[in-house]
C-alpha positions in Angstrom: 63.0 -37.8 81.3 62.9 -34.1 82.9 60.7 -31.5 84.5 59.9 -28.1 83.4 61.2 -27.1 86.4 64.4 -29.0 86.3 67.0 -25.6 85.4 65.8 -24.2 88.4 66.6 -27.4 90.4 69.6 -27.9 88.9 71.1 -24.0 89.7 70.0 -24.3 93.5 71.1 -27.4 94.4 74.0 -27.8 92.3 73.8 -30.7 90.9 72.5 -33.0 88.0 70.3 -35.5 87.1 70.5 -38.7 84.7 68.4 -38.9 82.1 66.5 -35.9 82.1 67.4 -32.7 84.3 66.4 -32.6 87.5 66.7 -34.2 90.9 67.7 -33.8 94.6 71.4 -33.7 95.5 71.1 -36.6 98.6 69.8 -39.3 95.8 72.7 -38.5 93.3 75.1 -39.6 96.0 74.1 -42.6 98.0 76.4 -44.6 100.5 78.7 -46.8 98.0 78.1 -50.5 98.0 80.8 -53.1 98.0 81.9 -54.2 94.3 82.9 -58.2 93.7 86.0 -59.7 92.7 87.0 -60.6 89.4 85.2 -64.1 88.2 87.4 -66.4 86.0 86.4 -66.2 82.7 84.3 -68.7 81.1 84.4 -69.6 77.3 83.4 -66.7 74.9 80.1 -66.5 73.4 79.9 -66.2 69.2 78.6 -62.5 68.1 74.9 -63.1 66.6 74.1 -61.4 63.4 71.6 -58.5 64.1 68.9 -59.3 65.2 69.5 -63.2 66.3 68.9 -64.6 69.9 72.5 -65.1 71.4 73.2 -68.1 72.7 73.8 -69.4 76.0 75.2 -71.9 78.5 72.6 -74.0 80.0 69.8 -71.6 81.4 67.3 -72.1 84.5 64.0 -72.6 83.8 62.2 -69.1 84.0 60.0 -68.7 87.3 57.2 -66.7 87.4 58.2 -63.1 87.8 56.3 -60.3 89.7 56.5 -57.5 87.4 54.0 -57.9 84.8 56.1 -56.4 82.5 59.6 -55.7 82.1 61.3 -53.8 79.8 63.9 -51.8 78.1 63.1 -48.0 77.2 65.1 -46.1 74.8 64.0 -42.4 75.8 67.3 -41.0 76.4 69.0 -37.7 74.6 71.4 -37.5 72.3 71.7 -40.0 69.2 69.6 -42.4 68.9 70.3 -45.9 68.9 70.8 -47.4 65.1 68.0 -50.1 63.4 71.2 -52.7 63.8 71.5 -51.9 67.5 68.0 -52.1 68.3 67.6 -55.6 66.2 70.9 -57.0 68.6 69.1 -54.9 71.5 66.0 -57.3 71.5 67.8 -60.4 71.0 69.8 -59.5 74.0 67.1 -59.1 75.6 65.2 -62.5 74.9 67.7 -64.3 76.8 67.6 -61.9 79.7 64.7 -62.2 81.0 62.7 -58.9 79.3 59.4 -59.2 78.0 59.2 -54.8 76.7 61.2 -53.0 74.0 60.0 -48.9 74.3 60.6 -47.1 71.2 61.2 -43.4 72.4 64.5 -41.9 71.2 64.2 -38.6 72.3 66.1 -36.8 68.9 63.8 -38.8 67.0 61.7 -36.2 65.0 58.6 -38.2 64.0 58.2 -39.3 67.5 58.6 -36.4 69.2 58.6 -33.3 66.8 57.7 -34.3 63.6 55.0 -36.6 65.6 52.1 -35.5 63.0 54.1 -36.6 60.2 54.2 -40.1 58.5 57.0 -42.3 58.3 58.5 -42.4 55.0 58.6 -45.9 53.4 62.5 -46.5 54.0 62.0 -45.9 57.7 58.6 -47.8 57.9 60.0 -50.6 56.8 62.5 -50.7 59.5 59.9 -50.2 62.0 58.3 -52.7 60.5 61.4 -55.0 60.9 61.5 -54.1 64.7 58.4 -55.4 65.3 59.1 -58.7 63.4 62.2 -59.4 65.5 60.6 -58.3 68.9 58.1 -60.9 68.3 60.6 -63.6 67.2 62.5 -62.7 70.6 59.1 -62.5 72.9 59.3 -58.8 73.2 56.0 -56.3 73.1 57.2 -53.4 71.0 55.6 -49.9 72.8 55.4 -46.9 70.3 55.8 -43.7 72.3 54.6 -40.4 70.5 55.3 -37.1 72.2 53.3 -34.3 70.4 53.6 -31.4 73.2 55.6 -28.1 73.1 59.4 -29.6 74.0 61.2 -28.5 76.8 64.3 -26.9 76.3 67.4 -28.6 77.1 70.5 -26.1 78.8 71.8 -25.7 75.4 68.2 -25.0 73.5 66.4 -21.9 73.0 62.9 -22.3 72.5 61.5 -21.3 69.2 58.1 -20.1 67.9 58.1 -23.6 65.4 58.0 -25.8 68.5 55.1 -24.5 69.3 53.1 -24.6 66.1 54.2 -27.6 65.6 53.1 -29.2 68.4 49.7 -30.8 69.1 46.4 -28.2 68.9 44.2 -30.6 71.4 41.1 -29.1 71.1 41.3 -29.5 67.0 39.6 -32.2 65.2 42.7 -32.1 62.6 45.2 -32.4 65.0 43.4 -35.6 66.8 43.0 -37.1 63.1 47.2 -37.1 62.4 47.5 -38.6 65.3 45.3 -41.1 65.1 46.7 -41.5 61.5 50.0 -41.9 62.6 49.2 -44.4 65.5 47.0 -46.3 62.2 50.0 -46.0 60.3 52.0 -48.0 63.2 49.8 -50.3 63.4 50.1 -51.1 60.3 53.6 -51.6 61.1 52.5 -54.6 63.6 52.9 -52.3 66.4 50.1 -52.5 68.8 51.0 -51.1 71.9 52.0 -46.8 72.0 52.5 -44.5 74.7 51.3 -41.2 74.7 53.9 -38.7 76.5 53.9 -35.6 77.8 57.3 -35.6 79.6 59.9 -33.1 79.2 57.1 -30.6 77.6 56.1 -26.7 78.3 54.1 -26.8 81.7 51.4 -23.9 79.4 48.4 -24.5 76.7 48.8 -23.4 73.6 46.2 -20.6 72.9 44.5 -22.2 70.2 43.5 -24.3 73.1 42.7 -21.8 75.7 38.9 -21.4 74.8 38.7 -25.2 75.9 41.4 -25.8 78.7 42.4 -21.9 80.0 45.2 -22.5 81.3 44.8 -26.4 82.9 47.1 -28.3 80.5 46.8 -31.6 82.7 43.3 -32.1 81.6 44.1 -31.0 77.9 46.5 -34.2 78.5 44.3 -36.5 80.2 41.5 -36.1 77.5 43.4 -36.6 74.8 45.0 -39.8 76.0 40.8 -40.8 76.5 39.9 -39.9 73.5 42.7 -41.7 71.7 42.3 -44.7 73.7 38.4 -45.0 73.0 39.0 -44.1 69.5 41.8 -46.9 69.1 40.5 -49.8 71.4 37.1 -49.7 68.8 39.8 -50.4 65.4 42.1 -52.8 67.6 40.7 -55.1 70.4 44.5 -55.4 71.3 45.9 -51.8 71.4 46.9 -50.6 74.8 47.8 -47.0 75.9 50.2 -46.2 78.7 50.8 -42.4 79.6 53.7 -40.9 80.3 52.7 -37.5 82.4 54.2 -34.2 83.0 54.9 -34.4 86.3 55.7 -38.1 86.6 58.5 -37.9 89.7 57.6 -37.6 93.1 55.9 -38.5 96.7 53.3 -35.7 96.9 49.9 -35.3 95.6 49.6 -32.3 92.8 46.8 -31.0 90.8 48.2 -32.6 87.9 48.0 -36.2 89.2 44.4 -35.4 90.7 43.7 -35.1 87.5 44.6 -38.3 86.5 43.0 -39.9 89.4 40.2 -38.0 88.9 39.6 -38.4 85.0 41.9 -41.0 83.0 40.4 -43.9 82.0 41.6 -46.8 84.7 42.9 -49.0 82.1 45.6 -46.3 81.3 49.1 -47.3 83.0 50.9 -44.0 84.3 54.4 -43.3 83.6 56.6 -42.6 87.3 60.3 -42.2 87.4 60.6 -42.2 91.5 60.5 -40.0 94.5 63.2 -38.3 92.0 64.7 -38.2 88.1 67.4 -40.2 89.6 66.9 -42.3 92.5 69.3 -44.3 94.7 66.9 -46.2 96.2 63.0 -47.3 94.8 61.0 -49.2 97.6 57.6 -51.0 97.7 56.2 -48.3 100.2 57.0 -45.2 97.7 54.6 -47.1 95.3 52.0 -48.2 97.2 52.1 -44.1 98.4 52.2 -43.1 94.5 49.7 -45.4 93.5 47.4 -43.8 96.0 47.5 -40.3 93.9 47.5 -41.9 90.9 44.6 -44.0 91.4 46.2 -47.1 90.1 49.7 -48.8 90.1 52.3 -46.7 88.7 54.6 -47.8 85.9 57.9 -47.6 86.9 60.5 -46.0 84.5 64.1 -46.3 86.0 66.8 -44.1 84.7 69.4 -46.7 85.6 71.9 -46.5 83.5 71.0 -43.8 81.6 74.5 -41.5 80.9 72.8 -38.9 79.1 72.6 -35.9 81.7 76.8 -36.3 81.7 76.8 -35.4 78.5 74.5 -32.6 78.2 74.7 -31.3 81.7 78.2 -32.0 83.4 79.9 -31.9 79.7 82.3 -35.0 81.7 80.9 -37.6 79.6 81.0 -41.1 81.5 79.4 -44.5 81.5 78.2 -46.2 84.1 77.8 -50.0 84.0 77.6 -51.0 87.9 74.5 -53.3 89.1 71.1 -52.9 89.9 71.0 -52.2 94.0 68.6 -50.5 96.3 64.9 -51.6 94.9 62.9 -53.4 97.0 62.7 -57.1 96.7 58.7 -57.2 96.8 58.0 -54.4 94.0 56.7 -56.0 91.2 53.8 -56.4 93.4 52.9 -52.6 93.8 53.5 -51.5 90.3 51.8 -52.3 87.1 55.3 -52.7 85.4 59.2 -51.8 85.1 61.0 -49.9 82.4 64.7 -49.9 82.5 66.0 -46.6 80.8 69.7 -47.4 79.5 72.6 -45.7 78.0 73.6 -43.6 74.5 76.3 -46.9 74.2 74.1 -49.9 73.9 76.7 -52.8 74.3 77.8 -50.9 76.9 74.3 -51.2 79.1 74.6 -54.5 78.4 76.2 -54.9 81.9 73.7 -53.4 84.0 70.9 -54.8 82.2 71.5 -58.6 82.6 71.6 -57.5 86.2 68.1 -55.4 85.9 67.3 -58.7 83.9 68.3 -60.7 86.8 66.4 -59.0 89.0 63.1 -58.9 87.6 62.8 -62.3 87.1 63.5 -63.1 90.7 64.3 -60.1 92.9 64.3 -62.4 96.3 67.3 -64.3 95.3 68.6 -61.6 93.7 72.5 -60.4 94.6 74.0 -57.6 93.0 77.3 -58.6 93.5 76.6 -62.2 91.7 74.6 -60.9 88.8 77.3 -58.6 88.3 80.0 -60.9 87.8 77.4 -63.2 85.7 76.8 -60.0 83.4 80.2 -60.3 82.4 79.4 -62.6 79.1 76.1 -60.1 78.9 77.6 -58.1 75.8 78.9 -61.0 73.1 82.2 -61.8 72.3 84.0 -61.3 75.5 86.8 -63.5 76.3 88.5 -62.3 79.7 85.5 -61.4 81.9 87.8 -60.4 84.6 89.7 -58.0 82.7 86.1 -57.0 81.8 84.8 -56.6 85.4 87.8 -54.6 86.0 87.2 -52.1 84.5 83.4 -51.8 84.7 84.4 -51.7 89.2 85.6 -48.3 87.9 83.0 -47.7 85.0 80.3 -47.6 87.9 80.0 -44.3 89.8 76.2 -43.4 89.6 73.6 -42.2 91.9 73.2 -45.7 93.0 77.3 -46.1 94.3 78.5 -42.5 94.0 82.2 -43.0 96.0 83.6 -45.3 93.0 85.3 -48.5 93.8 85.8 -49.2 97.4 88.5 -51.8 96.8 90.5 -49.0 95.4 89.8 -46.5 98.4 91.2 -48.9 101.1 94.0 -49.6 99.3 94.6 -45.8 98.9 94.1 -45.6 102.6 96.5 -48.3 103.6 99.1 -46.7 101.7 98.9 -43.5 103.2 98.3 -44.5 106.8 102.2 -46.1 106.6 100.6 -49.6 105.1 102.8 -52.0 102.3 102.8 -50.1 99.0 102.4 -53.7 97.1 99.2 -53.9 96.6 98.1 -50.4 95.5 101.6 -50.9 93.0 99.8 -54.4 92.0 96.9 -52.8 91.3 98.7 -49.8 89.1 100.5 -52.3 87.1 96.5 -53.9 86.3 94.9 -50.7 85.4 98.2 -49.4 83.0 97.7 -53.0 81.2 93.8 -53.2 81.4 93.8 -51.1 77.2 95.5 -53.8 76.1 93.9 -56.8 78.3 90.6 -55.6 77.2 91.4 -54.9 73.6 93.1 -58.5 73.1 90.4 -60.7 75.3 87.1 -58.9 73.5 86.3 -59.9 70.1 83.4 -57.4 69.9 84.2 -55.1 68.1 81.3 -52.5 69.0 81.6 -52.8 72.5 85.5 -51.8 72.3 84.6 -49.0 70.2 82.3 -47.5 72.7 84.5 -47.8 75.6 87.6 -47.7 74.3 88.3 -43.8 75.1 87.1 -44.4 78.5 89.4 -47.5 78.6 92.7 -45.6 76.9 92.0 -43.0 80.0 91.9 -45.5 83.2 95.2 -47.3 81.8 96.6 -43.4 82.0 95.7 -42.8 85.6 97.5 -47.0 86.3 100.5 -45.2 84.8 100.5 -41.8 86.9 99.4 -43.5 90.0 103.1 -46.0 89.1 104.8 -42.3 88.7 103.1 -40.7 91.6 104.2 -44.0 93.9 107.9 -43.9 92.7 108.0 -39.5 92.8 106.3 -40.4 96.3 108.7 -43.0 97.4 112.5 -41.6 96.2 113.4 -38.5 97.2 115.9 -37.4 94.1 112.4 -37.9 91.8 111.4 -34.3 91.2 108.2 -35.7 89.7 107.8 -33.9 86.3 106.8 -36.8 84.3 103.7 -37.6 87.1 102.7 -34.4 86.9 102.8 -33.9 83.4 100.7 -37.0 83.1 98.3 -35.9 85.5 97.7 -32.5 83.7 96.7 -34.8 80.6 94.7 -36.8 82.4 92.9 -33.8 84.1 92.4 -32.4 80.8 90.3 -34.9 79.8 86.2 -34.1 80.5 85.7 -38.0 80.1 85.1 -39.1 83.7 86.2 -42.1 85.0 88.2 -43.3 88.0 87.6 -40.0 89.9 89.0 -42.1 93.3 92.2 -43.1 91.0 92.3 -38.8 90.3 91.6 -38.0 93.3 94.8 -40.2 95.0 96.8 -38.5 92.4 95.7 -35.2 92.9 96.9 -35.7 97.1 100.4 -37.2 95.6 100.8 -34.2 93.4 100.5 -31.9 97.2 103.2 -33.6 98.5 
């Protein structure tokens, strides 16, 4: 999600926002947290068939969570997950304490720019399969439909066609098209929907101005109320959520006033936190927003989403750290919690497993413990210690911007004249890590997703060994080290930034 103002914010603050495109810098770069040490690897889990629940070791009895909704929302920009990947994710969710999956890929044309077109038979069959598999895994399927005028991304230019294809709220024909789309999806087994006006242009179509003037908030809320009334009359199980154009913040706005005063109180409202990306989300913040929305907010947590690292940074990054800095009593102050994952579904399962643990029992949740346990989240992981080491260097995010603090300590000790053995051992482990992870992971999809970053991290380990050789041997002119460092710096993939910083310092000696 992003707000139309993201571009101005991004320019002024010289930062980027995740999942969407605007956020303040202090929320992107919080104080680093401690990382856990590797744990011994238990026996691997067999790889399940698509949609089949993953077998797991004996589990503790399910606890009564304070979160009424514990969801995953496929809401990122970029290539959507495949149907098979969604089925796998539903099975994973059923094993990791989630209750809800929201279908909201920004680049599905039938969900957004072609919102008024019915799904053709083949794609409709996939929707039916998705609904059936969700039910089999104890998951509620929510379908997001976004009929507004899309706000362009940095690489895009808005076109008149975008405006023409968007809904005319005052048009009975367009409203009927929206209801027909919902009716089609109900026929596939979908009863829960989200009307999404996030990341849309903050204007009223010329055809609607006679009714709404420039008040796009009133147009959005009127449509939500009309859809809710019409569909509840047909289907007593129908539920509607609302994603507003103003979806983050702690202060009041005219848009939120319209929600507070006019939106049916039975309709939950999406909120991403104080910003689009948030180092922390607190129960106090949720209470403040509840007063402004006239209801408890539904938190859309933009973690571990990574689409912004592609579209804004142009430095694609994996985010595989644990959930942190969410209040233990947050569930009492929200109508639900949704996590927005990465473009890579298998790599997302590391963070998602920790989120599932938090949502099940936030009061006893410990990020370090959950992170270790999450290494068996993806199927087929046999060497969990190796995957954890990789994840420690792929955890830089809004929640932990400083990278791996264990490496930072090793580097600091080295520069201060300490024993170099520990740092050399770490570089040796990283240089050998690509082969070790590939040999210890019987999950081709996971390996395909992480391999480019895994290769680069291994090169950083090799460069570290060459750097130490150069620094400790006056006869070494460092030519091999500098050549490899140049190759690493020329690779746009982002991982192990703390290692690159060490290498650059070494090159200046």
